[in-house]
BAGUMAR-631614 format. One record per residue: residue in one letter; z, y, x of N, C-alpha, C in turn. Coordinates in steps of 0.001 Angstrom, whole numbers, plus 500000, padded with zeros to 6 digits. Atoms other than C-alpha are relative to their C-alpha. Layout:
# BAGUMAR-631614
AZYXZYXZYX...
***
This chain:
# BAGUMAR-631614
M498999500258501048473291516447521987500890498739500152Q499296501234499739474258512995523091501335500157500805K498876499752499105476605514497525791501050500644499116K499045499410500876478279516561523085500736498869499139L499452501026500842478710513516520847500905499094500843D499119500789499180480163511540523757501420500674500301Q498774499220499722482558514349524570500913499978498756F499292500101501310483622514466520846500695498684499813K499376501449500190484248510714520829501138499870500835R498863500092499069486351510885523891501289500741499528M498821499259500486488583513588522409500607499317498713I499463500708501168488846511676519128500746498761500338M499367501271499521489739508476520930501348500293500518E498773499635499471492579510227522730501057500282498857V499159499734501124493942511545519380500384498706499331T499717501336500632493657507993517956500999499243500736D499065500658499240495502506573520864501463500546499835L498728499443500246498312509046520371500714499593498613G499482500499501304498538507998516696500436498630500080H499576501358499821498737504389517752501358499910500729A498678499922499331501612505256520158501034500318499059E498995499600501073503408506900517324500277498774499070A499828501139500810502786503808515241500914498874500589V499206500921499293504316501506517848501451500347499906L498591499603500047507458503632517908500551499938498600G499661500066501342507520503732514155500330498578499563W499762501467500353507274499958513898501337499525500708D498824500370499338509996499495516522501217500565499236Q498853499387500603512287501925514651500379499213498700Q499634500841501222512105499695511447500316498576500391V499883501412499585512228496386513350501102499716500960Y499155500401498888514211496501516520500978501087500471M499194498836499363515651499930517329501437499991499515P498641499993500335519452500072517424500178501278499054R499671499000501081521100502164514679500162501369500578G499556498662499511522203504929516984498744500768500606G501188499387499311518638505575518278499186500997499259G500867499215500846517353507751515444499682501366500570E500267498604499528517736511184517077499095499944501101D500898500049498826516205510148520364498601499637499576R501343500412500448513383508403518595499206501174499255G500537498888500712512878511541516472499406501013501017D500570499066499059512467513627519608498678499491500572I501262500592499462509890511297521085498820500130498949L500976499965500980507921511129517859499509501415499739E500381498708500093507997514922517536499044500438501072T500846499681498785506468515300520998498579499442499767I501280500595500287503664512836520204499219500577498890A500691499383501211502903514258516756499490501391500386S500369498676499693502818517757518260498757499926500940L501146500215499080500440516663521121498761499625499267A501165500434500720498198514856518683499344501096499097H500580498924500923497931517767516248499365501135500885Q500531498938499187497351520352519033498621499616500581K501283500592499419494620518094520613498925499961498984F500926500154501027492959517500517351499440501302499423T500389498633500662492962521205516069499605500995501047C500230499008498889492050522754519421498646500743499823K501206499146500178489257525395519752498836499112500509E500960500818499513487119522865521656499441499069498992M500382500937501163487155520378518807499255500738498919G500665499253500969486091523069516383498551500448500385E501350499659499497483182524170518575499137498831500013L500791501258499968482043520597518979499530499680498504L500342500331501331482109520039515249498941501010499408A500999499062500371480230523243514580498572499569500462E501411500425499474477297521846516748499700498711499419L500328501295500410477604518350515541499731499771498546K500152500109501421477679518898511757498472500119499636P501458500008500444473982519985511561499303498778500603Y500606501223499467473027517093513899500282498813499097A499678501149500895474800514619511549498981500018498860Q500935499987501024472319515801508849498705499251500313T501273500537499520469476514426510889500029498468500159L499769501429499896471030510963511095499934499172498750D499849500904501109471058507914508797501397500364499467A498652499634500616473840508897506319501036498842500075D499152501144499981475235505345506561500296499645501495S499741500387498590475357505394510406501485500336500428D498672499733499485478629505263512249500279501468500351D499852498640499477478005508572513963499962501100498862A500066499023501156477095510447510765501345499959499248C498778500227500767480093509033508965501207500589500755L498889499464499232482401509801511856500119501558500049I500042498475500011481322513510512126500462500555498723Q499635499437501315481698513956508397501464499878499743R498660500293500282485060512363508147500973500926500848V499156499245499077486534514170511186499855501518499561A500090498550500526485121517474509914500858500286498906H499094499874501081486998516972506673501436500114500366R498630499991499503490150516066508509500394501293500749Y499780498809499154489771518998510911500251501230499139D499788498881500864489475521448508034501318499893499312K498683500192500539492718520024506603501002500299501082E498898499812499058494744519897509762499977501352500630T499908498697499436493755523274511057500699501031499003R499206499181500837495423524712507929501528499786500133V498600500413499833498630523030508928500499500436501287P499406499483498661500798524844511603500618498747500840T499359501020499126501949522636514564501521499906499704E498554500021500169505480523745513826500316499257498673W499721500743501247505274522159510348499937498461500370V500110501461499610504132518867511956501231499546500742V498658500348499294507098518956514336501109499891499171D498873500115501014509586519698511574499873498815499135F500235501203500937508067516987509241500310498790500819T499726501226499262508244514380511984501528499794500310R498586500096499825511869515212512867500722499709498781V499308500234501273513010515415509261499729498544499408T500190501377500504511406512076508205500523498956500883T499332500851499140512642510271511218501446499789499611L498545499914500280516267511245510441500102499426498410A499864500393501417515531510680506634499850498451499920Q500161501436500003514426507096507325501411499359500266M498756500534499641517738506405508979501020500231498891A499028499675501102519719508104506123499667499075498798W500371500801501203517737506202503455500560498501500266E499574501315499740518620502905505157501554499870499750E498573499997500115522355503746505222500366500150498527A499760499725501512522280505171501649499719498788499087R500376501169500716520479502095500385501032498917500229A499059501007499661522935499744502137501361500194499180K498724499604500685525936501643500590499759500408498549S500316499716501357524136502292497274500553501449499673D499397498676500186525067505994497596498887501087500281F501084499009499965522205508506496829500441501306500779A499465498813499334524413511472498124499777500048501560I500222500073498629523903510293501665498506500420500401F501357499689499894520133510606501278499484501285499531Q500446498806500738519956513622499026499613501179500972P500408498841499203520045516461501704498745499763500915H501243500345499348517424514649503676498740500001499167L501117499935500908515159514246500705499650501364499560E500312498600500333515543517902499830499164500671501018K500872499412498890514210518823503213498555499435499978V501370500681500056511311516335502808499166500694498856V500638499412501116510457517832499352499536501422500299D500276498590499703510575521422500670498810500006500930L501110500029499155508234520449503423498686499533499428R501075500437500739505862518606501137499347501155499130R500518498766500821505677521814498881499391500948500932A500585499069499033505041523905501988498577499509500365Y501312500535499647502173521478502914498980500364498939A501118499744501006500510521839499536499677501493499973S500256498582500053500788525614499839498956500475501000F501091499763499006498499525451502915498549499841499494F501228500383500598495700524336500545499764500821498735Q500324499195501197495856526958497965498702500754500150P499707500343501417494054527584495639499680498484499645Y500242501449500356494224524039494122500094499954498411D499867500127501429493918522778490676501411499550499544H498659500501500148497297521060490905500768499960501251V499136500080498761500133521315493412500080498646500579Y499917501411499572500082517514493679498666499563500719D501351500417499445496306517401494640499997499878501577P500096500140498660496717518169498318500728498742500664L499308501129499596499300515369498702499252498773499629L500749501183500343497233512817496724498786499842500875D501223500001499095494156513687498874500342499357501296G499547500531498688496096512536501953499956498455499943F499975501401500280496160509048500533498768499396499288E501193500389500879493178508934498097499026501112500114P500890498838499886490504511311499450499115500253498896G500952499628501100488542513157496807500544499794498641L499457500231501420490686512036493822500931501163499635K499088498915500517492437514682491668501094499462499123T498873500367500842495715514480489872499560499741498598A500398500128501413494058515054486515499208498719499770E500727501217500274491732512080487159500970498726500032V498980501127499979494745509754487926500677500063498691Q499278499957501343496534510983484813499139499503498926Q500922500488501063493367510311482736499921498439500072I499999501559499872493208506672484180501235499507499430F498747500508500484496840506159483548500255500098498528D499911499764501433496673507610480002499197498908499337A500797501091500796493968505097479174500622498602500179L499349501328499748495874502199480786501281499792499328R498648500137500483499381502836479568500143499329498544P499868500618501321498976502114475840499535498547499932Q500523501382499985497000498864476597501023499125500625Q499018500812499364499700497577478920501246499900499077V498827499998500928502536498572476454499661498986498866A500406500875501140500598496724473609500160498519500455L500025501233499492500240493691475823501502499510500128L498554500371499774503995493634476707500641499766498632K499394500346501238504911493821473061499621498666499410E500470501370500333502806490727472361500723498912500686I499389500875499307504342488995475045501469499817499707A498548499924500343507947489962474142500270499276498709A499793500806501283507403488328470761499996498452500205K500154501434499788506801484960472428501316499453500734P498789500519499312509526482481473682500059500294501516E499760499732498566510958483349477098499787498782500871I500289501095499024509869481334480104501181499776500824D498939500408499198512519479471482008499568499919501499D500216499926498595512400480395485737501240499740500851A498668500104499262515919479354486737499846499344501430F500232500624498661514507477223489601499658501087501076M500405498980499130513380480511491199501270500681500529H498765499175499669517013481821491413501046499097500585V498960500875499249518731479139493567499623500270501416P500267499733498611519071479335497316498987499234500612Y501151500707499259516001478533499375500228500359501472D499788499694498547516480478157503150498914501128500552E500860498870499462515163481299504936498818499563500965Q500912500524499155513437479446507608498767499356499425G500971500723500756511652477284505221499057500988499283Q500756498910500649510492480421503265498945500514501017W500745499375499000509228481923506564498825499035500383D500980500977499581507390478695507613498836499888498962F501111500167501064505625478330504233499098501189499931G500820498786500010504504481986504248499052500059501140V500851500019498920503130481549507632498789499075499848E501058500908500309501198478499506562498915500497499060V500954499438500953499706480265503633499061500972500603I500861498945499553498449483332505365499133499680501229T500900500554498921497067481261508300498794499455499248R501162500545500789494897479550505733499069501116499470F500694498763500501494009482963504267498939500451501088G500787499445498834492583483949507768500641501131500676Y499185498964499265495303486192509167499836499560501462D500262500362498499494534486186512976501306500230500760W498687499865499271497824485507514800499717500460501468N500282499484498567496052486247518136499918501560500007R500084498531500091495766489810516873501121500592499133G498990499463500885498953490158514822501314499070500184R498819500718500040502480489011514267500831500387498738Q499135499721501057505260488948511630501425500170500370D498450499748499686508862490322511843500649500249498652K499255499694501222511601491091509321500304501569500140S499552498535500131512425494656508132500684500233498572V499318499576501240514380496433505365498976499920498835H501123499926501127511083497097503356498825499385500706P501411500553499432507886495010504051498992501046500225F501038499114499604505100496888505774498985499499500913T500971500445499019501915496600507729499648501239500754T500403498929499154501037498695510749498995499598500985S501023500364499060498278498870513212500007500827501257F500130499183498830497950499846516888498580499869500518G501354500228499708494266499116516858499478498793499295I500526501101500801491913496592515332500470498597500549N499550501264499434493308493915517663501514499815500167D498522500161500076497004494508517006500430500520498736V499695499563501363497733494578513375501278499115499556R498807500772500123501369493583512547500554500182498496I499380499949501374503276492816509222501410499589500159T498520500384500062506907492379508288500237499518498578T499544500450501299508623490707505332501542500073499879R498496499973500304512159490515503884500417498760499162F499507501164500721514280487780502334501131500416499007D498873499789501025516382487860499143500481498617499604P499460501349500288518630484817498781499890499647498478S500035500294501436518468485168494948498564499949499432R501467499925500568514652485514494650499150499233501017A500705500824498937512876482598496478498593500440500230A501343499659499833509439483986495949499750501333500709S500012498616499416510249487436497369499291499953501388A500688500004498625509373486703501008498635499550500037L501343500621499983506300484528500217498992501167499534F500970499071500501504617487229498100499961501223500759S500046498868498993505638490005500446499100499658501158T500823500434498856504023488035503279498533500009499617M501308500104500483500881487438501203499479501468499881H500395498724500388500748491079500097499741500762501487E500217499215498721501114492583503774498832499243500765A501202500536499368498605489952505086498723500458499407G501194499333500698496054491356502582499674501226500688H500182498771499300496567494745504194499491499727501386A500203500310498650496502493305507688498543499425500196M501299500606499873493264491205507213498991501070499742Y500917498853500170491561494352505955499784500738501326E500141499153498734492309496150509218499515499118501171Q500555500981499020491518493043511306498536499885499893G501303500162500383488149493117509611499148501255500276F500929498804499722486907496642510677499037499513501048S501010500211498932483741496612512657500379500426501338A499499499710498577484319496412516445499407501352500469S500594498719499622482014499477516606500914501186499697L499077498999500461484782501511515040501382500106500856R498741500056499144487484500701517629500309501340500625R499490498868499475489544503631518697499553501302499326L500487498917500812487879505800516084500814500176498743P499221499784501273489468507327512921499377499209498835L500641500860501157486903505250510888500593498625500033A499279501271500084488953502198511896501291500139499223D498843499741500969491191502835508857499443499581498646G500338500413501421491246501885505147499218501240499386A500655498917500698488828503893502976500941500863499203S498974499222500640491940504937501014501190498965499849M498864500774500241495289503589500079499814499059498724A500342500935501169493885502258496668499158498895500452V500807501121499471491254500301498505500875499072500827H499122500877499215493991499099500940500842499102499119E499008500751500887496253498115498045499173498942499174S500816501057500659493335496307496293499889498743500760Q500065501202499155493180493997499305501420499224499964S498705500602500013496998493422499325500238499309498632R499689500553501304497273492926495587499079498816499614M500919501104500287494181490679495469500642498624500563W499561501256499398495690488121497912501352499567499507E498734500211500582499170488496496464499934499390498635N499956500281501400498300488242492807498783499191499462L501287500721500532494608487289491982499894498629500639V499982501300499371494831484538494579501396499340499989G498620500719499808498624483842495218500746499656498739R499360500382501242499652483761491592499074499251499036S500894500771500833496685481876490363500299498491499894K499836501388500129496807478296489069499258499139501083A500752500721499016494043477221491446500725500009501342F499225499984498685496198478326494484501111499041500012W498926500915500057499084476387493409499701498522499814K500454501417499989497162473221492696499968499437501391F500075500554498564496751473025496478501334500193500648F498769499680499218500010474616497714501278499406499404Y498736500332500584502562473467495124500504498573500665P499410501249499404502855469781496532500589500296501364R499466499621498686503462471377500007501331500668499797L498878499317500126506068473632498625501163499057499602V499023500944500446507837470683496878500534499205501238Q499590500740498743507830468787500248500932500772500850K499073499144499231509612471769501864501346500193499291F498851499717500782512062472348499040500178498963498963P499975501084500973512513468936497267501198500178498942Q498715499950500810516015469698495938499834501116498966Q500134498725500850515236473221494476498938499738498932L501099500182500987512079472000492722500000498603499400K499821501303500507513239468602491650499762500067498461G500279500046501430511741467863488269499180501178499442V500766498826500470509748471128488126498522499661500216S501489500307499866506055470472487349499253501229500388L500873498926499535503167472509488632499836501074498891E500163499057501237502707474011485075501265500957499878Q498693499275500030506408475033485026500051501080501011Y499967499015498851506176476613488434499028501150499826Y501026498995500144503027478498487687500420500978498863R499501499048500964504484479920484505501192500743500406G498805499326499499507700480744486242499735501205500908I500313498892499024506125482805489026499212501116499299N500744498956500789504083484659486303500676500435498789K499195499571501149506916485232483867500028501580499884V499984498691500247506792488615482315501446500495499550E498673499536500353510099490424482180500407501270500701P499642498671499398510934494076482676501209499865500918S499047500219498986512819494305485887500321501333500722L499527498767499352514558496858488154499124500369501233I500644499811498688512621496468491421498485499919499947R501579499951500053508917497543491714499392498871500758V500704501035499228508074495086494493500157498599499397E499855501260500597509364492219492477499426499857498631A500488499950501241507663493281489309498935499036499689D501083500694500369505310491054487429498777500854499670E501304499143500148501624492126487000499964500731498699A500199499297501291502080493136483351500865501257499965T499001498874499982504989495603484131499722500848501162Y500032499315498666504118496676487674499507501421499866N500561498693500063501948499703486808500927500972499283L499094498979500732504704501194484518500966500538501051H499222499483498948506942501377487667499244501152500699I500800498965499163504171503478489354499920501237499102M500001498826500805503695505713486358501229500849499901L498742499349500012507358506533486342500181500786501305R499930499309498679507255507451490122499074501129500042L500891498972499996504208509567489563500561501232499285E499521498932500807505886511657486835501170500690500809L498852499380499161508966512238489165499484500760501166E500571499269498866506838513138492119499375501244499595I500665498756500502504828515643490123501131500997499659G498931499120500326508126517061488889500665500598501239L499435499526498704509476517335492428499129501075500605M500914498978499386506397519230493488499828501229499238D500208498716500836506035521675490522501339500613499793G498818499412500100509743522337490616500770499718498698S499350500321501196510582520932487234501155498919500084V498890501050499757512717518070488801500734500423501328R499183499787498806515581518723491287500294498629500637V499613501225499251516323516124493969501302499532499465A498607500366500521519985516145492763499977499194498673D500044500658501337518887514998489339499220498738499936L500871501175499926516677512115490508500698498659499514P499390501243500438519212509200490014500160499945498428G499791500065501493519936510159486410498595499954499319L501346500104500662516204510823485605499363498704500171W500469501356499666515218507596487308500438499004498943N499416501019500995517628505581485071499528500274498660K500491499754501281516548507391482010498604499573499718K501379500367500147512922506756482552499810498455500165M500021501459499943513510503130483530500214499470498545Q499764500468501282515053502700480184498896500256498972E501027499694500867512246504483478371498743499155500225Y501323500704499612509384502703480270500249498438499883L499885501489499850510867499201480730501217499407499299G498863500450500819513983498961478559501199499492500935V498866500454499078516312498337481692500530501215500616T499309498867499289518880500657483397500613499469501295P499447500531498767519745500229487063501510500178500039P498608499863500016523397499622487542500569500801501274N499627499245498897523442501455490864498759500588500675D501064499317499344521399503645493256499061499035500803R500826500834499130520270500766495463498921499334499280L500896500748500896518621498994492575499098500989499110G500716498933500571517340502393491323499265500837500845V500808498984499296516231505511492995499893499787501499L499939500235498547516912504188496522499192498786500345Q500610501214499665514717501096496301498783499974500877D501256499883499240511586502411497980500282500876501184V499836499332498739511192503613501522499094501322500047H501069499083499915508325506003500794500435501442500186W499570498610499861510120509253500221500677500360501256S499344499676498802512152509015503342498849500247501120G501107499669499118508761508966505279499143501097499580G500654498955500445507539511905503299498734499625499290M501277500414500611504815509854501537499893500240498515I500096499608501323504932511792498358498449500161499784G501497500001500276501426511247496803499483498557500275Y500388501390499668501271507520497878500065499095498689F499710500994500977502701505739494791498757499823498945P501129500249500866499664506214492481499005499020500444T500932500951499411497584504206494863500270498591499761Y499686501345500248499450501063494134499333499535498690A500614500342501381498338501001490413498494500073500108L501432499956499837494860502140491389499556498862500702G500346501256499231494792499285493886499873498823499069N500048501081500942495556496908491037498589499988499299L501249499876500743492548498227489129498866499617500827V501006500259499084490272498072492087499828498511500303S500090501430499540491267494512492955499337499204498856A500716500646501045490157493377489448498618500258499827Q501349499527499987487036495361489635499103499179500991L500651500823498863486088493628492968500005498529499681W499898501409500178487212490261491708498864499577499077E501214500307500940484643490376488803498699499924500856K501181500075499230481944491033491345500009498836500942I499933501157499166483185488341493718499810498729499190M500199501163500718483212485780490947498509499855499659E501476499992500232479553486640490182499318499387501247N500598500327498773478733486169493809500329498541500599I499536501316499580480887483056494527500500499240498740P499645500642501238480845481096491113500992498837500194D499081501067499846482734478175492553501310500352500797L498770499582499281485592480273494129501328499298499530E498811500567500510488225478904491825500249498524500608D499911501410499426487431475316492963500303500076501477Q499696499858498553487453476454496590501437500320500304I498568499657499856490905477979496234500877498787499709S499239501187500384492217474795494580499876498965501153R500117500971498846491147472999497822500487500722501198G499448499387498886492835475523500070499036500635500931K501111499392499255489580477137501199499822501456499613F500138498591500224489378480872501593498908500780500811D501032499485499062486519481334504049498984500865499329D501042499243500747483909482498501525500591501297499471L499364498820500571486288484896499928500204501090501082L499699499010498971487391486457503210498627500559500532A501315499550499487483664486541504355499391501083499133W500480498962500937482725488408501223500716501327500193L499279498723499865485396490972501694499687500635501337R500411499443498716484518491406505371498623500711499829T501337499382500096480871492100504395500011501279499186H500127498913500972481368494361501449501097501095500104I498948499049499943484732496111502170500502500230501408H499267499805498738486454495476505474499275500674501146R500707499628498790483759496097508092499692501537499946H500360498655500071483056499653506751501183500876500444G498853499176499722486603500909507390500024501219499126A499896498799500757486810504545506398498729500767499991K501292499280499806483121505370506764499721500708498598Y500316499478501273482892506027502885501282500438499261E498954499567500916485133507855500380500161498866499023P499684501192500814486869505301498094499145499921498818Q500709500146501181485021506120494973498557499581500334Q501304500330499548481774505967496883499831498490500480L499966501375499555482626502601498469499967499003498773I499740500793501092483773501124495133498653499977499103K501267499830500754480544502405493426498848499117500730K501057500700499318478395500814496231500169498517499688V499773501377500191480016497513495506499931499511498601T499871500463501378480623497332491845499080500825499069G500921499274500884478227499974490415500699501238499274T499331498896500667481009502262489048501166500431500879G498770499606499446484037504266490136501156499171499479I498809500716500423487610503143489508500186500095498488R499780500027501411488164502025485957500955498953499645P498878500904500386490946500139484081499667498816499276D500341501116500820488981497739481834500000498685500676P499915501373499433488500494922484329501282499522500175Y498624500489499775492140494860485102500650499541498679M499378500390501343493094494705481379499317498669499567R500595501346500415490477491847480870500737498875500848Y499270501010499137492175490010483822501359499659499461L498693500223500611495671490480482386499984499310498708R499995500686501401494791489548478801499642498520500126A500388501404499892492951486429479860501205499118500615K498879500738499441495855485308482145501159499769499040Y498729500184500795498719485962479866499706499459498563A500279500656501264496930484730476730500155498500500186E499812501428499626496849481337478503501511499678500166I498611500245499702500420481521479807500940500035498790Y499042499633501113502059482898476597499388499547498595N500686500391501142499530481439474129499897501093498913L500071498760500900498784484905472651498801499800499106
***
């Protein structure tokens, strides 16, 4: 059986290598590729995606899995080999339902859609992107049809990002969370507004870059196995556990934008740099799910990066770098300013109290796109209407509204709920971390993050995708995903900031 297992691993590693080659080209497309290269890049990506799909779904792979699945039952359920066979079998079952022709079409359509989205966003003109998004939506509906019967048409899409979770479960979590967040927002709205004018003056781009680099270096981001570049929309990508890259972007009118983007993406990247070396070149060298992935990025961005303890250490350094912009601004003023609650247009710039509402809006629209109750052509108007309903603000144009996120151009319908779920998981993990490292706040105030990163490495990172997300979270915290720790965190934080 060992020979069969070795053969199985060789085939899986080849598929993994093809996926990493595709990721390299995707990274280059968003960072360095010339504008005119979209069609050629699409052809290359089609070929690689087709080869990977054919290799993974071939008859030989199916025969090997048929022999190895009973063998996996004889192994320790937590062993790398048992988890690998189980996870690949689940993925094989899914991918053998998807025709190679669909994979080729999807790769071509999303490559061109990415280029169209960038142009449409720059010109604030949804009409440029609309025909591309219509093709993406048609393809995602076709994808869902391969998995009939299902409880909900959105389930197969959600499963691609959050294995094992159902649409009804997400809606139940959000239904419990929404009224609590709305009630908190009403309490905050009744309090005097925080002055954050110092955040909206020009900050030198290179200074922002350098400060962000200093911060994530202290966090533990390994520059020997990573790098940072600029892109239209910040993202993290991996070509293996020893090459995990991030990007950021700069907004001249929002000084904190690049810093918090850098911290967010570093959270993703440190997760992937922390996978056990035994998982290298295997599909287990991946996040347990996007909610678990987002729990890491949101933890470093918000629970660490927006904490008072963090700024006790870093604020004097920031003032040294930007003395004119922060002249006369105290640490307390700065802390309150970066945590100001104010309904805003842009998801990635949203404060912690309003962020989840941006996600709930997108979930409603995505479900509508999939069940046919929402037409792509109607998205700009519906987006603006729901923004007014949820947050009391209306986008003045498409760039600040329906075109702000890159996800739909990449066909990532089903991804958005994981951002809010990631917020919940981050707070759940944080409560457990504070139990295990009671002096963590003091450590952070001294610029020390070693114990925090070591805890995450031990309990989350090293496992990669060995466990389903709910299984992993239950192993660590004792329960599945739940909203109450997040609401405790928000209430405690904003009660102090707004004197609630």
